[in-house]
N, C-alpha and C positions, 0 to 999 in steps of 0.2 A: 535738842535735835535727835531724831532717831538715827542710830548708827547704821541701820539697814539701808538708808538712802545712799550711802557712799561706799558700799562694800565691794564695788568692782564687778567683775564678771559674774559672780554668784547672783548679785542683784539683777544683772542683765538677763541671766537665764531664767529667773523667776518672773520676769515681766510678762504679763498677759499678751498674747498675740505676737511674741517675739519671732516665732518661726514664719509668720506671714508678712513681716516687714518688707516692703518693696526694696529691691536692690538695683543698682546700675542706672538709676535715673540721673545721677550727677557724678561727674568725674571725681575721683578720690581726692585730688588736690583741691578742687573747688569745694567739695564737702568739708574738707579739713579747714579751709579758710573760713567757711561759714561757721563752723563750730568754734573756732578760735575767736572770731568776732563776737559771737554770743557769750563766750566765756569771759572775754574782757569786760563786757558790759556788766556781767554779774559780779565778777571779782572786784571791779572798781566800785560798783555800787554797794556791795554788801561786805566786802572784805573776804579773805580766803576762808576764815573759820566759819563764817555765817553762810557762805555760799554752799549750795548743794548741787549735785549732778542733775537731780530732777529739775532744778531751776534753769540750769544751762540747757538741758535738752528742750525744755519748754520754750525758752527764749529762741532757740535755734529752729523750733518747729519740727523736731524729729523725736523719735522714740528713744528711750534710754539705751536699748540695745544698739541702736545705730551709733550713739555717742561712744559706747564702750568698744565698738569695732575699731575706732580710731585711737582712743585713749583708754588704757586699762584702769585708770583711777583719777581722782581729783588732783592729786599732786602731780602726776605725769602731765595732765592737761595744763596745769598752772606753769610747770617748768617749760613746756613747749611754747606757751604764750610769752613767758619771760624771755626765753631765748630769742624769740622773734623781735622783741623790742630792744633787747641788748644789741643784737646784730645791727639794727637800724641806727642806734646811737653811735656805735663804734664806726660804722661806715660813714656817717656824717662827719665825724672828727677826722678820719683818715682822708676823706676828700677835702676837708678844709685845709689840712696841712699840705696836701699834695697839689692843691689847685693854684698855688701861687708861690713865688720865691720872695715876694715882698713881705718882710717880717711884720710890718704894721698891719698889712692886710691879713696875714695869718692870724694875728691876735683877734682882729674883728671877726674873721671867719669862724674861729673857735667859739667865741661868744655867741655868734649868730647860730651856730649849730645847736647849742644847748637851748637857746630861746625857741628855735624852730621845733626842737624835740618836745618841749613842754607845751607848745602852742599848736601842735599838729592836729589836735582834735581827737586823737585816739586815746588820750589819757594814759598811754603806756608808761609815761614817766612816773605815774603813781605806783605802778608795779615795780619799777626799777629803784626809785628813790624813797618811796613811802610805804612799802609793803608791810602788812601785818605779819608776814612770814619771814622776815629778815633773819630771825634767829634759827631758822631751819638750816642745817649744814649745807644742803644742796643749793638752796636759794642764796644763802650768804656767799657761798663759793662762786656762784655765777655772777653776782653783783660785784664782788671784789675783783674778779677776773675782768669784767667789763671796765671797771674804773682803772685797773692797771693798764688795759689796752689803750684807753684814751690818754692816760698819763704818759705812757711810753711813746705814743705817736707824737705828742706835743714835745716831749723831752728830746726826742731825736732831732726835731727841728731846732730847738733851743741850743742843743749841744753842737750841732753842725754849724751854727752861725755865731757862736760865741766861744770864748776861751775858758768857759766855766768848768768843763768836764762833765762826765755823765752823771755823777751823784748830785752835784749842785743843780744841774739842769733838771733832773728828776724832781728834786725838792721844789723848785720853782713851778714845775708843771703840776705837782700835787696841789699847790696853792692856787694856781690858775683854775684847775678843774673844780676845786672846792668852791671858789668864788662864783664860777659860772653856774654851778648847780644851785647854790643857795640864792643867788640873785635872780636867776630865771624862775625859780619856784616862787620867790617873793613877788616878782613882777606879775606873775599870773594872777595873784590875789588882788593886785591893785592896777590892773591894766586899763581900767576906766579913767584913771588919773594920769597915767604915763603911757604914751604910745610905745609900741614895740620898737620902732626905729630909734626913738629917743633913749629908751632903756639900753639898747645895744650900744648906742654911741657913748652913753655915760660909762658903762662898764668897760668898753673897749679903751676909752681914754684913760681910765684909771689903771688898767693893766698895762697899757702901752707906756705910760709915763714911768712905770716901775721897771718893766723889762728893757726898755730902750736905754736905760742908764748903764747897762752892762755893755762893755766894748765888744764890737763884732769881731769875729775871727779874721785874721789876716788872709785866710784862704778863701773868703767869700766876698762878693761884691753886692750882697743884698742890702736893702735899706735898713 
């Protein structure tokens, strides 16, 4: 791959006809969303290292200078897309934990959140869980922070409803998150054999049978 294709603003300035690119036809936020959608398709289909800004611009139907007006380089574009999907995942988990005070329903809601995330159609889970750029410090830090946010959200619920304490609740939550991620990803590859609802019920039952064995806190009346 020629390095000239992804060299950022310099490449944009050398693009023929850059000065005549029409502007103002689409609101900036809408254009940004369009570019992120195109980038996701290219990154998921080709992987970060094989994807090129030329490919993303072509997929979005814009000139490369337009793409560089919004994102200075391929890594910045990738990080913006990653942040978008991480925010989606963390929001799903926080809503799951805050949507009910019934602990059994919380477990199912947590499992359901991960299955929803992998089945959403955006394939954003591949960027979060299966990225070929996980060794990059910025990408790794973002993914780790997302996992920590999910773990902490679940751990707070576990700690508030049991007498386990913060550290033990966190360890249980790490296990719950790990199981949700691996089982949701595995289900996606075999969903023709197992329905989404059955898979969620199976994993929820497994987790609940473990977590429900811990005594609830004397200060809570939840299930």
